[in-house]
C-alpha positions in Angstrom: 7.7 0.3 -4.2 8.7 -1.9 -1.2 7.2 -5.5 -1.0 7.5 -7.1 2.4 7.7 -10.8 3.2 6.3 -11.9 6.3 5.9 -15.4 7.9 3.3 -16.6 10.4 4.6 -18.1 13.6 3.1 -20.8 16.0 1.0 -18.1 17.7 -0.5 -16.9 14.4 1.3 -13.7 14.5 3.0 -12.4 11.3 6.8 -11.6 11.7 8.7 -9.6 9.1 11.4 -11.5 7.1 12.6 -8.7 4.7 11.6 -6.4 1.9 12.4 -6.4 -1.8 11.8 -3.9 -4.6 10.9 -6.6 -7.1 7.7 -8.6 -6.8 9.3 -11.4 -8.7 12.2 -11.8 -6.4 10.0 -11.3 -3.1 7.7 -14.1 -4.4 10.4 -16.5 -5.2 12.1 -16.0 -1.6 8.7 -16.4 0.0 7.8 -19.6 -2.0 11.3 -21.2 -1.4 11.2 -20.3 2.4 7.6 -21.6 2.7 8.8 -24.8 1.3 11.9 -25.1 3.5 10.3 -24.1 6.7 6.8 -25.4 6.2 5.3 -22.1 7.5 2.8 -19.7 5.8 4.2 -16.6 4.2 2.7 -13.4 2.8 3.6 -10.6 0.6 2.4 -7.2 1.5 3.0 -3.5 0.1 4.1 -0.5 2.0 0.4 0.6 2.5 -0.3 -2.9 4.0 -2.4 -4.1 1.1 -2.1 -7.9 0.6 -0.6 -9.2 -2.6 -0.4 -13.0 -1.9 -0.3 -15.7 0.7 1.9 -18.6 0.1 1.4 -22.0 1.8 3.9 -24.9 2.1 2.7 -27.8 0.0 
């Protein structure tokens, strides 16, 4: 199963960053990237179901 990491740009559109086969690695990449960039990230599956939304703190 592929898990896609996407980030939200300044126009509230989701841009794809990459995909991972492990949910743990996808979450850690999205979490670290959300902290470093200050942008919202989300994890979705191949069938476009939402797994998680990560916001910068």
